[in-house]
C-alpha positions in Angstrom: 71.3 6.8 32.7 72.8 10.1 31.5 73.1 11.2 35.1 75.0 8.0 36.1 77.4 8.6 33.2 78.0 12.2 34.4 78.6 11.0 38.0 81.1 8.4 36.7 82.8 11.1 34.6 83.1 13.3 37.7 84.7 10.4 39.7 87.1 9.9 36.8 87.9 13.6 36.8 88.4 13.5 40.6 90.7 10.6 40.2 92.6 12.3 37.5 93.0 15.4 39.6 94.2 13.3 42.5 96.7 11.6 40.2 97.7 15.1 38.9 98.2 16.3 42.5 100.4 13.3 43.3 102.3 14.0 40.1 102.7 17.6 41.0 103.7 16.6 44.5 106.4 14.4 43.1 107.3 17.2 40.8 107.5 19.6 43.7 109.8 17.2 45.4 111.8 17.1 42.3 111.8 20.8 42.0 112.8 21.1 45.6 115.7 19.0 44.8 116.5 21.3 42.0 115.9 24.3 44.1 112.2 25.2 43.9 110.4 26.5 47.0 108.7 24.0 49.2 105.9 26.5 50.2 104.7 27.1 46.6 104.5 23.3 46.0 102.5 22.8 49.1 100.1 25.5 48.2 99.6 24.1 44.8 99.1 20.6 46.2 96.7 21.8 48.8 94.7 23.7 46.2 94.6 20.6 44.0 93.4 18.4 46.8 90.7 20.9 47.7 89.5 21.1 44.1 89.5 17.3 43.8 87.6 17.0 47.1 85.0 19.5 45.9 84.6 17.7 42.5 84.2 14.4 44.4 81.5 15.7 46.7 79.6 17.3 43.9 79.8 14.0 41.9 78.6 12.0 44.8 75.6 14.4 45.4 74.7 14.4 41.8 74.9 10.6 41.6 72.8 10.3 44.8 70.1 12.7 43.4 69.9 10.7 40.1 69.6 7.4 42.0 66.8 8.7 44.2 64.9 10.2 41.3 65.2 7.0 39.2 64.1 4.9 42.2 61.0 7.1 42.6 60.1 6.7 38.9 60.5 2.9 39.1 58.4 2.8 42.2 55.6 4.8 40.5 55.7 2.6 37.4 55.5 -0.4 39.6 52.4 0.9 41.5 50.7 1.8 38.1 51.3 -1.7 36.8 49.9 -3.2 40.0 46.7 -1.1 39.6 46.3 -2.2 36.0 46.9 -5.8 37.0 44.3 -5.5 39.7 41.7 -4.1 37.3 42.5 -6.9 34.8 42.1 -9.5 37.5 38.7 -8.0 38.4 37.5 -8.1 34.8 38.6 -11.7 34.4 36.8 -12.6 37.6 33.6 -11.0 36.3 33.9 -12.7 32.9 34.5 -16.0 34.7 31.3 -15.5 36.7 29.3 -14.7 33.5 30.7 -17.8 31.8 29.9 -19.9 34.8 26.3 -18.7 34.7 26.0 -19.3 30.9 27.5 -22.7 31.4 24.9 -23.5 34.0 22.1 -22.2 31.7 23.5 -24.4 28.8 23.6 -27.4 31.1 20.0 -26.7 32.2 18.8 -26.4 28.6 20.7 -29.5 27.6 19.0 -31.3 30.4 15.6 -30.0 29.3 16.3 -31.0 25.6 17.3 -34.4 26.7 14.1 -34.7 28.6 12.1 -33.5 25.6 13.9 -35.9 23.3 12.8 -38.7 25.6 9.3 -37.4 25.6 9.3 -37.1 21.8 10.5 -40.7 21.4 7.7 -41.9 23.7 5.2 -39.8 21.8 6.4 -41.1 18.4 6.0 -44.6 19.7 2.5 -43.8 20.9 1.6 -42.2 17.6 3.0 -45.1 15.7 0.8 -47.5 17.7 -2.2 -45.2 17.2 -1.5 -44.9 13.5 -1.5 -48.7 13.3 -4.8 -48.8 15.1 -6.2 -46.1 12.8 -5.0 -47.9 9.7 -6.7 -51.0 10.9 -9.9 -49.1 11.6 -9.7 -47.4 8.1 -9.2 -50.8 6.4 -12.2 -52.2 8.3 -14.3 -49.2 7.5 -13.3 -49.5 3.8 -14.4 -53.1 3.8 -17.7 -52.2 5.4 -18.3 -49.3 3.0 -17.5 -51.6 0.1 -19.9 -54.2 1.5 -22.6 -51.7 2.1 -22.2 -49.6 -1.1 -21.3 -52.4 -3.3 -18.3 -50.4 -4.6 -14.8 -51.5 -5.1 -11.8 -49.8 -3.5 -11.0 -48.1 -6.8 -14.5 -46.8 -7.2 -14.5 -45.6 -3.6 -11.2 -43.8 -4.3 -12.7 -42.1 -7.3 -15.7 -41.1 -5.4 -13.5 -39.7 -2.6 -11.5 -37.8 -5.2 -14.6 -36.3 -6.6 -15.8 -35.2 -3.1 -12.4 -33.7 -2.4 -12.5 -31.9 -5.8 -15.9 -30.5 -5.0 -14.8 -29.3 -1.6 -11.6 -27.7 -3.1 -13.7 -26.0 -5.8 -16.0 -24.7 -3.1 -13.1 -23.4 -1.1 -11.6 -21.8 -4.2 -14.9 -20.1 -4.9 -15.1 -18.8 -1.4 -11.5 -17.5 -1.7 -12.3 -16.0 -5.1 -15.3 -14.2 -3.6 -13.1 -12.8 -0.8 -10.6 -11.6 -3.3 -13.3 -10.0 -5.4 -14.7 -8.2 -2.3 -11.2 -6.9 -1.5 -10.7 -5.9 -5.1 -14.0 -4.1 -5.1 -13.2 -2.2 -2.0 -9.7 -1.2 -3.3 -11.2 -0.4 -6.7 -13.9 1.8 -5.1 -11.2 3.7 -3.2 -9.0 4.1 -6.2 -12.0 5.1 -8.3 -12.8 7.9 -5.8 -9.2 9.1 -6.0 -9.3 9.0 -9.8 -12.6 10.9 -9.9 -11.3 13.5 -7.5 -8.2 13.9 -9.7 -10.4 14.2 -12.8 -12.6 16.8 -11.2 -9.6 18.8 -10.2 -8.1 18.7 -13.7 -11.5 19.5 -15.4 -12.7 22.0 -12.8 -11.0 25.0 -14.5 -12.4 24.4 -17.9 -15.9 23.5 -16.5 -15.9 26.5 -14.1 -15.0 28.9 -16.9 -17.7 27.5 -19.1 -20.6 27.0 -16.6 -20.2 29.9 -14.2 -19.7 32.9 -16.5 -21.9 34.8 -18.9 -20.5 37.2 -21.5 -22.2 40.5 -22.4 -21.2 42.2 -25.6 -20.8 46.0 -25.6 -21.4 48.4 -28.5 -18.0 50.0 -27.8 -15.1 50.1 -25.3 -16.3 53.5 -24.0 -19.2 51.7 -22.4 -16.8 50.0 -20.0 -16.1 53.3 -18.3 -19.8 54.1 -18.0 -20.4 50.6 -16.4 -17.6 51.2 -13.9 -18.9 54.7 -13.1 -17.3 57.5 -11.1 -14.9 55.9 -8.6 -16.5 52.5 -9.4 -19.9 53.3 -7.9 -21.9 51.8 -10.8 -20.1 48.4 -11.0 -20.2 48.1 -7.2 -23.9 48.8 -7.2 -24.5 46.1 -9.9 -22.4 43.6 -8.0 -24.1 44.3 -4.6 -27.6 44.3 -6.0 -27.2 41.1 -8.1 -24.7 39.1 -6.0 -22.3 38.5 -9.0 -18.8 39.5 -10.0 -18.4 41.8 -13.0 -15.1 41.3 -14.7 -13.9 44.1 -17.0 -10.5 43.4 -18.6 -8.7 44.2 -21.8 -11.0 42.0 -23.9 -12.5 44.4 -26.5 -16.2 45.2 -26.3 -16.8 42.4 -23.7 -17.8 42.2 -20.1 -17.8 38.9 -18.1 -20.3 38.1 -15.4 -19.2 35.4 -13.0 -21.3 33.5 -10.4 -22.0 30.0 -9.3 -25.7 30.8 -9.0 -27.2 30.5 -12.6 -30.3 32.6 -11.7 -28.3 35.5 -10.3 -26.1 35.3 -13.3 -29.1 35.5 -15.6 -30.6 38.4 -13.7 -27.2 40.3 -13.9 -26.9 39.6 -17.7 -30.3 40.8 -18.6 -30.1 43.8 -16.3 -26.7 44.8 -17.8 -28.0 44.4 -21.3 -31.0 46.6 -20.6 -28.8 49.2 -18.9 -26.6 49.4 -22.0 -29.6 49.7 -24.3 -31.1 52.4 -22.0 -27.9 54.3 -21.7 -28.8 55.7 -18.2 -26.3 53.9 -15.9 -26.4 55.1 -12.3 -27.2 53.4 -8.9 -30.9 54.4 -8.9 -31.5 53.2 -12.4 -29.5 50.0 -11.7 -31.8 49.3 -8.6 -34.9 49.8 -10.8 -33.7 47.6 -13.7 -32.5 44.8 -11.4 -35.9 44.8 -9.5 -37.8 44.6 -12.8 -35.6 41.8 -14.1 -35.9 39.8 -10.9 -39.7 40.0 -11.1 -39.6 38.9 -14.7 -37.2 35.9 -13.9 -39.5 34.9 -11.1 -42.5 34.9 -13.5 -40.5 32.9 -16.0 -39.5 30.4 -13.3 -43.1 30.1 -12.2 -44.3 29.7 -15.8 -41.7 27.1 -16.6 -42.6 25.1 -13.5 -46.4 25.3 -14.2 -45.9 24.3 -17.8 -43.9 21.2 -16.8 -46.5 20.2 -14.3 -49.3 20.8 -16.8 -47.6 18.8 -19.6 -47.1 15.9 -17.3 -50.6 16.0 -15.8 -49.3 16.2 -12.2 -51.7 17.7 -9.7 -51.7 18.7 -6.0 -48.1 19.7 -5.9 -46.8 22.4 -3.4 -46.3 25.8 -5.0 -42.7 26.0 -3.7 -41.9 22.8 -5.5 -43.4 24.3 -8.7 -40.9 27.2 -8.4 -38.1 24.8 -7.7 -39.0 22.9 -10.8 -39.0 26.1 -12.8 -35.5 27.0 -11.4 -34.1 23.9 -13.1 -34.5 25.7 -16.4 -31.4 27.7 -15.6 -29.4 24.6 -14.4 -27.3 22.3 -16.7 -25.4 19.0 -16.2 -23.0 17.8 -18.9 -24.5 20.5 -21.2 -28.0 18.9 -20.7 -30.7 21.2 -19.4 -31.9 19.8 -16.1 -35.6 20.9 -16.6 -35.8 19.2 -20.0 -34.0 16.2 -18.6 -36.4 15.9 -15.7 -39.4 16.1 -18.0 -37.9 13.4 -20.2 -37.3 11.2 -17.2 -40.9 11.8 -16.0 -42.3 10.8 -19.4 -40.1 7.7 -19.6 -40.9 6.8 -16.0 -44.7 7.0 -16.8 -44.3 4.7 -19.8 -42.3 2.1 -17.9 -44.9 2.2 -15.0 -47.7 1.7 -17.5 -46.0 -1.4 -18.9 -45.6 -3.0 -15.5 -49.0 -1.9 -14.1 -47.5 0.7 -11.6 -49.2 4.1 -10.8 -48.3 6.2 -13.8 -48.9 9.6 -12.1 -46.8 8.6 -9.1 -44.0 7.5 -11.5 -44.1 10.8 -13.4 -44.0 12.7 -10.1 -40.9 10.8 -9.0 -39.2 11.2 -12.4 -39.8 15.0 -12.4 -38.6 15.6 -8.9 -35.6 13.2 -8.9 -33.1 16.0 -9.5 -35.0 18.7 -7.6 -32.0 19.2 -5.3 -30.0 20.6 -8.1 -32.2 23.7 -8.1 -30.6 24.9 -4.8 -27.5 22.8 -4.5 -25.4 25.9 -5.0 -27.1 27.6 -2.1 -27.3 24.7 0.5 -24.6 22.4 1.7 -24.8 18.7 0.8 -25.3 16.5 -2.3 -28.3 17.2 -4.5 -29.7 13.8 -3.6 -29.9 14.6 0.1 -31.1 18.1 -0.6 -33.8 16.9 -2.9 -35.0 14.2 -0.4 -35.2 16.9 2.3 -37.2 19.2 0.0 -39.8 16.7 -1.1 -40.2 15.5 2.5 -40.6 19.1 3.6 -43.3 19.9 1.0 -45.4 16.8 1.8 -44.7 14.5 -1.2 -45.7 10.8 -0.9 -43.4 8.3 0.8 -42.7 6.5 -2.5 -41.5 9.8 -4.2 -39.3 10.6 -1.2 -37.7 7.1 -1.4 -37.2 7.5 -5.2 -35.5 10.9 -4.8 -33.3 9.6 -1.9 -32.3 6.4 -3.8 -31.9 8.1 -7.2 -28.2 7.1 -7.4 -28.2 4.1 -5.0 -26.6 1.1 -6.6 -29.1 -1.3 -5.0 -32.4 0.5 -4.6 -35.1 -1.3 -2.6 -38.0 0.8 -4.0 -39.8 -0.1 -7.2 -40.3 3.6 -8.1 -36.6 4.2 -7.4 -35.7 1.5 -9.9 -38.0 3.0 -12.5 -36.5 6.5 -11.9 -33.0 5.2 -12.2 -33.8 3.4 -15.4 -35.5 6.4 -16.9 -32.6 8.7 -15.8 -30.1 6.4 -17.5 -32.1 6.3 -20.7 -32.4 10.1 -20.8 -28.8 10.7 -20.1 -27.6 8.1 -22.6 -29.8 9.4 -25.4 -27.6 10.2 -28.4 -26.9 13.9 -28.4 -28.1 14.5 -24.9 -24.7 15.0 -23.5 -22.4 16.4 -26.1 -22.2 13.4 -28.3 -23.3 13.8 -31.9 -25.5 11.3 -33.6 -22.8 10.4 -36.1 -20.3 9.7 -33.3 -22.9 7.6 -31.5 -23.7 5.5 -34.5 -20.0 5.0 -35.3 -19.3 3.8 -31.8 -22.1 1.3 -31.9 -20.9 0.0 -35.3 -17.4 -0.4 -34.0 -18.5 -2.3 -30.9 -20.6 -4.7 -32.9 -17.9 -5.2 -35.5 -15.3 -6.0 -32.9 -17.6 -8.5 -31.1 -18.5 -10.2 -34.4 -14.9 -10.7 -35.4 -14.2 -13.6 -33.0 -14.5 -17.2 -34.0 -17.8 -18.9 -33.2 -19.8 -15.7 -32.9 -23.1 -16.0 -34.7 -24.8 -12.6 -34.0 -24.1 -9.7 -31.7 -26.2 -6.7 -30.6 -25.2 -3.4 -28.9 -28.0 -2.4 -26.6 -28.7 0.3 -23.9 -27.0 3.0 -26.0 -23.9 0.9 -26.4 -23.5 0.2 -22.7 -24.0 -3.6 -23.2 -23.2 -6.0 -25.9 -25.1 -9.3 -26.3 -23.0 -11.9 -28.2 -24.7 -15.1 -29.4 -22.3 -17.9 -30.1 -22.6 -21.3 -31.8 -22.8 -24.0 -29.2 -21.0 -26.5 -31.4 -17.9 -24.2 -31.7 -17.8 -22.6 -28.3 -18.2 -24.4 -25.0 -19.0 -22.8 -21.6 -15.4 -22.3 -20.6 -14.5 -20.8 -23.9 -17.6 -18.5 -23.6 -16.2 -17.0 -20.4 -12.8 -16.5 -22.0 -14.4 -15.0 -25.1 -16.2 -12.3 -23.1 -12.9 -11.2 -21.6 -11.1 -11.2 -25.0 -13.9 -9.1 -26.5 -13.7 -6.7 -23.6 -10.0 -6.3 -24.0 -10.2 -5.6 -27.7 -13.0 -3.0 -27.2 -10.9 -1.3 -24.5 -8.0 -1.1 -26.9 -9.8 0.1 -30.0 -12.9 2.0 -29.0 -13.2 5.3 -27.1 -16.3 5.4 -24.9 -17.6 6.8 -21.6 -18.3 4.6 -18.6 -18.4 0.9 -18.9 -19.5 -1.7 -21.5 -20.9 -5.0 -20.4 -20.2 -8.0 -22.6 -22.7 -10.9 -22.3 -21.9 -14.1 -24.2 -25.0 -16.3 -24.7 -24.6 -20.0 -25.6 -27.7 -22.1 -26.2 -27.8 -25.9 -26.5 -30.9 -27.6 -27.8 -31.7 -31.3 -27.6 -34.4 -32.7 -29.8 -36.0 -36.2 -29.7 -39.1 -37.7 -31.3 -41.4 -40.3 -29.9 -43.5 -42.4 -32.3 
């Protein structure tokens, strides 16, 4: 647009120059009349004409150039718009095809739905007819049942309701059993996680208590003598006994650390004798440790033989006698395993005598039930599996092998295993056996009985099995069967809230109904 204006302006200028030339021409004529020279006027006019012609040509060229460039731009814009229009047309055609296909699918589905509606109507009609027939058959059946059973429709309805209730109760019981099984599985998994967590939290305290022995020194100078020149004495003791000797800043004290209680005992006695002797060097250490090992072996043999003799057990393999003696240096929950095994054997014998079982066999199973603990720090596996392998290896009777293998099985199939489990529980639950004072035990029993007796309708209550079970006797006139089940849960919740106790406490509510009649 600007170029057109410039061209127009050039034309106007050319026109003005032409007009000026004419004017000059007329002026020249006028000047000629007044005496100017004709040649000068002609030169001026000619120059003006040439200049005007030049300006006109330039203007025309400029205008032509502008017109051609604008025409090219317009043509390019037109082609671009045509291409966009073509693309838009293609897209619209594609969308139209898609819509056509969808419309065809909708029409097809509509046709199918129409057909299904017709089929449903026909089926409803057929079902209606069959329902009428079924109602007629049911009415006829009801009449026949009433005629045969001599029952009215109301009585039959009540009977049917009772049957349905029984079935529903049965289904509910099955569902409850399934839920209980699921809960037991989940509880077992969570219990394992909790036990593992408890073991992790307690392991530090237990390890420091059960895996070390402390030796008192007459003075701190003795620590240097135990260490020896360049540590040769302490290395000799550790290599010979298989323990770790810990010498720290604790005054007049040396700590012996080992998971093996016998090695720890050998190292403790050897170190005490070396301190008393005063001669601490590798040769003397070798001599003292050898003597102490022989002495410990004799004590182990003696302890095993005494236990066998006291229980009256015969024909037992010598290696089993040694393993029984090794239990003297093993503890569980602060309870000495050898003493515990002897207790279990005696209790097992008494239980066997009461039921007519072989007393000697029962004592044998009771004594050997924890035999795996004698070497469980040396062999991989649980003490139950290790014990079963040991008694099998040394030719014990089949019943004893089963009792050892099933010592902690929740559902033992062997009679001897049941006796061993019972005796084991009695020995472990004995007041004072596992870090529980007699006073605390009595106080716990009194608290449990007091809580159980505080509920309405309770006549008497007894804590049995060292407080692991509470028998609650209620008055039948005040507490019915449903209330008895609820009462057991209420007592359990109150005991959980107010009493601290290990393990579980079983609450058993007993309700007795007596009917008396006299015939005369």
